The first five atom37 places (N, CA, C, CB, O) and aatype in JSON, in Angstrom:
{
  "aatype": [12, 1, 10, 9, 13, 10, 9, 19, 10, 10, 0, 15, 4, 0, 14, 14, 10, 15, 5, 5, 14, 0, 6, 19, 2, 15, 6, 10, 19, 15, 18, 9, 3, 5, 13, 6, 6, 9, 18, 19, 7, 10, 3, 2, 3, 6, 0, 7, 11, 11, 0, 12, 6, 0, 19, 0, 11, 19, 10, 14, 0, 2, 11, 19, 11, 10, 19, 16, 17, 16, 10, 11, 3, 14, 8, 11, 12, 10, 6, 3, 7, 1],
  "atom_mask": [
    [1, 1, 1, 1, 1],
    [1, 1, 1, 1, 1],
    [1, 1, 1, 1, 1],
    [1, 1, 1, 1, 1],
    [1, 1, 1, 1, 1],
    [1, 1, 1, 1, 1],
    [1, 1, 1, 1, 1],
    [1, 1, 1, 1, 1],
    [1, 1, 1, 1, 1],
    [1, 1, 1, 1, 1],
    [1, 1, 1, 1, 1],
    [1, 1, 1, 1, 1],
    [1, 1, 1, 1, 1],
    [1, 1, 1, 1, 1],
    [1, 1, 1, 1, 1],
    [1, 1, 1, 1, 1],
    [1, 1, 1, 1, 1],
    [1, 1, 1, 1, 1],
    [1, 1, 1, 1, 1],
    [1, 1, 1, 1, 1],
    [1, 1, 1, 1, 1],
    [1, 1, 1, 1, 1],
    [1, 1, 1, 1, 1],
    [1, 1, 1, 1, 1],
    [1, 1, 1, 1, 1],
    [1, 1, 1, 1, 1],
    [1, 1, 1, 1, 1],
    [1, 1, 1, 1, 1],
    [1, 1, 1, 1, 1],
    [1, 1, 1, 1, 1],
    [1, 1, 1, 1, 1],
    [1, 1, 1, 1, 1],
    [1, 1, 1, 1, 1],
    [1, 1, 1, 1, 1],
    [1, 1, 1, 1, 1],
    [1, 1, 1, 1, 1],
    [1, 1, 1, 1, 1],
    [1, 1, 1, 1, 1],
    [1, 1, 1, 1, 1],
    [1, 1, 1, 1, 1],
    [1, 1, 1, 0, 1],
    [1, 1, 1, 1, 1],
    [1, 1, 1, 1, 1],
    [1, 1, 1, 1, 1],
    [1, 1, 1, 1, 1],
    [1, 1, 1, 1, 1],
    [1, 1, 1, 1, 1],
    [1, 1, 1, 0, 1],
    [1, 1, 1, 1, 1],
    [1, 1, 1, 1, 1],
    [1, 1, 1, 1, 1],
    [1, 1, 1, 1, 1],
    [1, 1, 1, 1, 1],
    [1, 1, 1, 1, 1],
    [1, 1, 1, 1, 1],
    [1, 1, 1, 1, 1],
    [1, 1, 1, 1, 1],
    [1, 1, 1, 1, 1],
    [1, 1, 1, 1, 1],
    [1, 1, 1, 1, 1],
    [1, 1, 1, 1, 1],
    [1, 1, 1, 1, 1],
    [1, 1, 1, 1, 1],
    [1, 1, 1, 1, 1],
    [1, 1, 1, 1, 1],
    [1, 1, 1, 1, 1],
    [1, 1, 1, 1, 1],
    [1, 1, 1, 1, 1],
    [1, 1, 1, 1, 1],
    [1, 1, 1, 1, 1],
    [1, 1, 1, 1, 1],
    [1, 1, 1, 1, 1],
    [1, 1, 1, 1, 1],
    [1, 1, 1, 1, 1],
    [1, 1, 1, 1, 1],
    [1, 1, 1, 1, 1],
    [1, 1, 1, 1, 1],
    [1, 1, 1, 1, 1],
    [1, 1, 1, 1, 1],
    [1, 1, 1, 1, 1],
    [1, 1, 1, 0, 1],
    [1, 1, 1, 1, 1]
  ],
  "atom_positions": [
    [[52.4, 30.13, -80.84], [51.4, 30.99, -80.23], [50.88, 30.29, -78.97], [50.24, 31.3, -81.24], [50.49, 29.13, -79.01]],
    [[50.87, 31.0, -77.88], [50.38, 30.44, -76.63], [48.94, 30.88, -76.4], [51.28, 30.86, -75.43], [48.56, 32.0, -76.73]],
    [[48.16, 30.0, -75.85], [46.75, 30.27, -75.6], [46.4, 29.93, -74.16], [45.86, 29.49, -76.57], [47.02, 29.04, -73.56]],
    [[45.44, 30.6, -73.62], [44.89, 30.22, -72.32], [43.38, 30.21, -72.46], [45.36, 31.19, -71.18], [42.79, 31.09, -73.08]],
    [[42.77, 29.22, -71.86], [41.31, 29.15, -71.87], [40.85, 29.45, -70.46], [40.78, 27.75, -72.36], [41.1, 28.66, -69.55]],
    [[40.2, 30.57, -70.27], [39.82, 31.06, -68.96], [38.32, 30.89, -68.77], [40.23, 32.52, -68.77], [37.54, 31.48, -69.52]],
    [[37.93, 30.11, -67.79], [36.5, 29.92, -67.54], [36.1, 30.65, -66.28], [36.16, 28.42, -67.44], [35.28, 31.57, -66.34]],
    [[36.63, 30.27, -65.14], [36.24, 30.93, -63.9], [37.44, 31.33, -63.05], [35.33, 30.04, -63.1], [37.27, 31.67, -61.87]],
    [[38.61, 31.31, -63.6], [39.81, 31.6, -62.84], [39.76, 32.96, -62.16], [41.01, 31.52, -63.74], [40.0, 33.05, -60.96]],
    [[39.47, 34.0, -62.9], [39.42, 35.33, -62.3], [38.28, 35.47, -61.3], [39.28, 36.39, -63.38], [38.46, 36.03, -60.22]],
    [[37.13, 34.96, -61.66], [35.97, 35.11, -60.8], [36.18, 34.43, -59.45], [34.75, 34.54, -61.48], [35.62, 34.88, -58.45]],
    [[36.97, 33.38, -59.41], [37.17, 32.67, -58.15], [38.25, 33.29, -57.29], [37.52, 31.23, -58.43], [38.44, 32.88, -56.15]],
    [[38.96, 34.28, -57.8], [40.1, 34.86, -57.07], [39.86, 36.3, -56.64], [41.33, 34.8, -57.92], [40.8, 36.96, -56.21]],
    [[38.66, 36.79, -56.75], [38.4, 38.19, -56.43], [36.96, 38.36, -56.0], [38.71, 39.08, -57.64], [36.15, 37.44, -56.12]],
    [[36.63, 39.55, -55.47], [35.22, 39.84, -55.19], [34.44, 39.74, -56.49], [35.05, 41.25, -54.54], [35.03, 39.74, -57.56]],
    [[33.12, 39.66, -56.41], [32.33, 39.57, -57.64], [32.73, 40.65, -58.63], [30.83, 39.68, -57.33], [32.7, 41.84, -58.32]],
    [[33.12, 40.22, -59.83], [33.63, 41.16, -60.83], [32.62, 42.21, -61.23], [34.08, 40.42, -62.04], [32.99, 43.33, -61.57]],
    [[31.36, 41.86, -61.2], [30.35, 42.83, -61.59], [30.26, 43.97, -60.57], [28.99, 42.16, -61.73], [29.74, 45.04, -60.88]],
    [[30.77, 43.75, -59.36], [30.71, 44.77, -58.33], [32.02, 45.54, -58.19], [30.35, 44.14, -57.01], [32.0, 46.76, -58.01]],
    [[33.16, 44.83, -58.26], [34.43, 45.47, -57.97], [35.54, 45.01, -58.91], [34.82, 45.2, -56.53], [36.5, 44.4, -58.44]],
    [[35.46, 45.27, -60.2], [36.48, 44.78, -61.11], [37.87, 45.33, -60.84], [36.1, 45.11, -62.5], [38.86, 44.7, -61.22]],
    [[37.97, 46.49, -60.19], [39.28, 47.08, -59.93], [40.07, 46.29, -58.89], [39.11, 48.51, -59.46], [41.28, 46.46, -58.77]],
    [[39.4, 45.42, -58.13], [40.08, 44.68, -57.08], [40.51, 43.28, -57.51], [39.18, 44.57, -55.88], [40.82, 42.44, -56.67]],
    [[40.54, 43.03, -58.78], [40.99, 41.73, -59.27], [42.47, 41.59, -58.93], [40.74, 41.59, -60.82], [43.22, 42.56, -58.99]],
    [[42.89, 40.4, -58.57], [44.26, 40.12, -58.21], [45.2, 40.55, -59.34], [44.43, 38.63, -57.9], [45.18, 39.96, -60.43]],
    [[46.02, 41.56, -59.09], [46.87, 42.11, -60.14], [47.95, 41.11, -60.58], [47.53, 43.4, -59.66], [48.35, 41.12, -61.74]],
    [[48.43, 40.26, -59.66], [49.41, 39.25, -60.05], [48.8, 38.25, -61.02], [49.95, 38.52, -58.81], [49.46, 37.82, -61.97]],
    [[47.55, 37.89, -60.79], [46.88, 36.95, -61.68], [46.69, 37.57, -63.06], [45.52, 36.53, -61.09], [46.91, 36.91, -64.07]],
    [[46.27, 38.83, -63.09], [46.09, 39.51, -64.38], [47.43, 39.63, -65.11], [45.45, 40.91, -64.18], [47.49, 39.46, -66.32]],
    [[48.5, 39.92, -64.38], [49.83, 40.0, -65.0], [50.24, 38.65, -65.59], [50.87, 40.47, -63.96], [50.81, 38.6, -66.68]],
    [[49.96, 37.58, -64.87], [50.28, 36.24, -65.37], [49.5, 35.95, -66.65], [49.96, 35.17, -64.3], [50.07, 35.5, -67.65]],
    [[48.2, 36.22, -66.63], [47.36, 35.96, -67.79], [47.77, 36.82, -68.97], [45.89, 36.21, -67.44], [47.65, 36.4, -70.12]],
    [[48.26, 38.03, -68.71], [48.66, 38.96, -69.76], [49.83, 38.45, -70.6], [49.01, 40.29, -69.15], [50.05, 38.95, -71.7]],
    [[50.58, 37.47, -70.11], [51.71, 36.96, -70.89], [51.27, 36.16, -72.11], [52.58, 36.1, -70.01], [52.08, 35.94, -73.02]],
    [[50.02, 35.74, -72.15], [49.52, 34.95, -73.27], [49.1, 35.86, -74.41], [48.35, 34.07, -72.83], [48.62, 36.98, -74.2]],
    [[49.28, 35.37, -75.62], [48.95, 36.16, -76.81], [47.44, 36.27, -77.03], [49.6, 35.56, -78.03], [46.95, 37.28, -77.53]],
    [[46.72, 35.23, -76.67], [45.27, 35.21, -76.81], [44.67, 34.67, -75.52], [44.82, 34.36, -78.04], [45.19, 33.71, -74.95]],
    [[43.6, 35.29, -75.07], [42.94, 34.88, -73.84], [41.48, 34.58, -74.16], [43.06, 35.99, -72.74], [40.72, 35.48, -74.53]],
    [[41.1, 33.33, -74.02], [39.73, 32.91, -74.32], [38.92, 32.88, -73.04], [39.72, 31.52, -75.01], [39.3, 32.23, -72.07]],
    [[37.8, 33.59, -73.05], [36.93, 33.66, -71.88], [35.58, 33.05, -72.25], [36.76, 35.13, -71.39], [34.93, 33.5, -73.19]],
    [[35.17, 32.02, -71.5], [33.89, 31.38, -71.76], [33.23, 30.98, -70.46], [0.0, 0.0, 0.0], [33.79, 30.18, -69.7]],
    [[32.08, 31.49, -70.19], [31.32, 31.15, -68.99], [29.98, 30.57, -69.4], [31.13, 32.4, -68.08], [29.74, 30.32, -70.58]],
    [[29.1, 30.36, -68.44], [27.77, 29.82, -68.76], [27.06, 30.7, -69.79], [26.92, 29.7, -67.48], [27.3, 31.9, -69.87]],
    [[26.19, 30.08, -70.54], [25.48, 30.77, -71.61], [24.17, 31.41, -71.15], [25.2, 29.8, -72.73], [23.32, 31.76, -71.96]],
    [[24.02, 31.55, -69.82], [22.82, 32.23, -69.32], [23.13, 33.71, -69.11], [22.31, 31.58, -67.99], [24.25, 34.15, -69.35]],
    [[22.14, 34.48, -68.66], [22.32, 35.93, -68.51], [23.43, 36.26, -67.5], [21.01, 36.58, -68.07], [24.24, 37.14, -67.75]],
    [[23.46, 35.56, -66.37], [24.5, 35.8, -65.36], [25.89, 35.5, -65.92], [24.24, 34.95, -64.09], [26.84, 36.25, -65.67]],
    [[26.01, 34.42, -66.66], [27.29, 34.06, -67.26], [27.75, 35.09, -68.28], [0.0, 0.0, 0.0], [28.94, 35.42, -68.34]],
    [[26.83, 35.6, -69.06], [27.18, 36.63, -70.06], [27.65, 37.91, -69.38], [25.98, 36.92, -70.97], [28.61, 38.53, -69.83]],
    [[26.97, 38.32, -68.3], [27.37, 39.53, -67.57], [28.74, 39.34, -66.94], [26.34, 39.88, -66.49], [29.58, 40.24, -66.99]],
    [[28.98, 38.18, -66.35], [30.27, 37.89, -65.73], [31.38, 37.88, -66.78], [30.23, 36.55, -64.98], [32.49, 38.36, -66.52]],
    [[31.09, 37.32, -67.95], [32.08, 37.27, -69.03], [32.46, 38.69, -69.46], [31.53, 36.47, -70.23], [33.64, 38.96, -69.7]],
    [[31.5, 39.57, -69.56], [31.79, 40.96, -69.92], [32.64, 41.63, -68.84], [30.48, 41.74, -70.12], [33.56, 42.39, -69.16]],
    [[32.35, 41.34, -67.57], [33.11, 41.93, -66.47], [34.56, 41.42, -66.48], [32.45, 41.61, -65.13], [35.49, 42.2, -66.27]],
    [[34.74, 40.13, -66.72], [36.09, 39.56, -66.79], [36.85, 40.2, -67.95], [36.04, 38.01, -66.97], [38.01, 40.56, -67.8]],
    [[36.21, 40.34, -69.08], [36.86, 40.92, -70.26], [37.32, 42.35, -70.01], [35.91, 40.9, -71.46], [38.31, 42.79, -70.59]],
    [[36.62, 43.08, -69.15], [36.98, 44.48, -68.87], [38.31, 44.62, -68.13], [35.89, 45.14, -68.06], [38.96, 45.65, -68.24]],
    [[38.72, 43.61, -67.39], [39.96, 43.72, -66.61], [41.16, 43.1, -67.33], [39.78, 43.06, -65.26], [42.28, 43.14, -66.82]],
    [[40.94, 42.55, -68.51], [42.01, 41.94, -69.29], [42.34, 42.8, -70.51], [41.62, 40.51, -69.72], [41.51, 43.62, -70.91]],
    [[43.51, 42.63, -71.1], [43.89, 43.42, -72.28], [42.9, 43.18, -73.44], [45.33, 43.06, -72.73], [42.77, 42.06, -73.93]],
    [[42.23, 44.23, -73.84], [41.16, 44.12, -74.85], [41.66, 43.52, -76.16], [40.56, 45.49, -75.12], [40.91, 42.81, -76.84]],
    [[42.89, 43.79, -76.53], [43.4, 43.3, -77.81], [43.72, 41.8, -77.78], [44.65, 44.06, -78.2], [44.01, 41.21, -78.83]],
    [[43.66, 41.18, -76.61], [43.96, 39.75, -76.49], [42.73, 38.9, -76.2], [44.98, 39.54, -75.41], [42.77, 37.68, -76.41]],
    [[41.67, 39.5, -75.73], [40.51, 38.74, -75.26], [39.62, 38.29, -76.41], [39.69, 39.59, -74.28], [39.28, 39.06, -77.31]],
    [[39.27, 37.01, -76.36], [38.31, 36.41, -77.3], [37.18, 35.83, -76.45], [38.98, 35.3, -78.22], [37.43, 35.0, -75.58]],
    [[35.95, 36.26, -76.69], [34.81, 35.74, -75.94], [34.27, 34.49, -76.61], [33.7, 36.82, -75.82], [34.06, 34.46, -77.82]],
    [[34.05, 33.46, -75.8], [33.58, 32.17, -76.3], [32.12, 31.99, -75.92], [34.44, 31.01, -75.74], [31.73, 32.22, -74.77]],
    [[31.31, 31.59, -76.88], [29.91, 31.28, -76.57], [29.66, 29.81, -76.89], [28.93, 32.2, -77.39], [30.34, 29.22, -77.73]],
    [[28.7, 29.23, -76.23], [28.39, 27.82, -76.37], [27.06, 27.63, -77.07], [28.37, 27.13, -75.0], [26.19, 28.51, -77.03]],
    [[26.89, 26.49, -77.72], [25.61, 26.18, -78.34], [24.63, 25.62, -77.3], [25.79, 25.18, -79.49], [23.42, 25.58, -77.54]],
    [[25.16, 25.19, -76.15], [24.33, 24.72, -75.04], [24.58, 25.61, -73.84], [24.64, 23.23, -74.7], [25.23, 26.65, -73.96]],
    [[24.07, 25.22, -72.68], [24.16, 26.05, -71.48], [25.6, 26.38, -71.06], [23.46, 25.37, -70.34], [25.92, 27.53, -70.76]],
    [[26.45, 25.36, -71.05], [27.82, 25.57, -70.59], [28.72, 24.45, -71.1], [27.87, 25.64, -69.04], [28.22, 23.49, -71.7]],
    [[30.04, 24.55, -70.88], [30.95, 23.51, -71.37], [30.64, 22.13, -70.8], [32.38, 23.89, -71.04], [30.78, 21.12, -71.5]],
    [[30.23, 22.07, -69.56], [29.91, 20.78, -68.95], [28.77, 20.09, -69.69], [29.54, 20.97, -67.47], [28.84, 18.9, -69.97]],
    [[27.72, 20.83, -70.01], [26.58, 20.27, -70.73], [27.02, 19.8, -72.12], [25.44, 21.32, -70.85], [26.53, 18.78, -72.61]],
    [[27.92, 20.54, -72.74], [28.39, 20.13, -74.07], [29.16, 18.81, -73.98], [29.29, 21.23, -74.68], [29.02, 17.94, -74.84]],
    [[29.98, 18.65, -72.93], [30.71, 17.4, -72.74], [29.75, 16.24, -72.47], [31.71, 17.53, -71.59], [29.92, 15.14, -72.99]],
    [[28.73, 16.51, -71.65], [27.74, 15.47, -71.36], [27.05, 14.99, -72.64], [26.7, 16.0, -70.37], [26.75, 13.81, -72.8]],
    [[26.8, 15.93, -73.54], [26.1, 15.6, -74.78], [27.06, 15.16, -75.9], [25.3, 16.81, -75.25], [26.63, 14.93, -77.03]],
    [[28.35, 15.04, -75.58], [29.32, 14.55, -76.55], [29.65, 15.54, -77.65], [0.0, 0.0, 0.0], [29.94, 15.13, -78.77]],
    [[29.6, 16.82, -77.38], [29.9, 17.84, -78.39], [31.24, 18.45, -78.18], [28.86, 18.91, -78.4], [31.65, 19.33, -78.95]]
  ]
}
């Protein structure tokens, strides 16, 4: 089983997803679609949650798994040794 962990890949390659999700790079989405499971995890604040929902809308719904953190973001978790 192949997995991809997607944090900001889509958001960095397109206009703000919350504004224009239809303009996401189709080649990038096609590449990501080859994976059986797609994990999406962004910051645990309100903006991060909204962006995560927007990213999930442009990916195959049956493959997307949303990741939430116990702290603000993955960086903070690494800093705290979690």
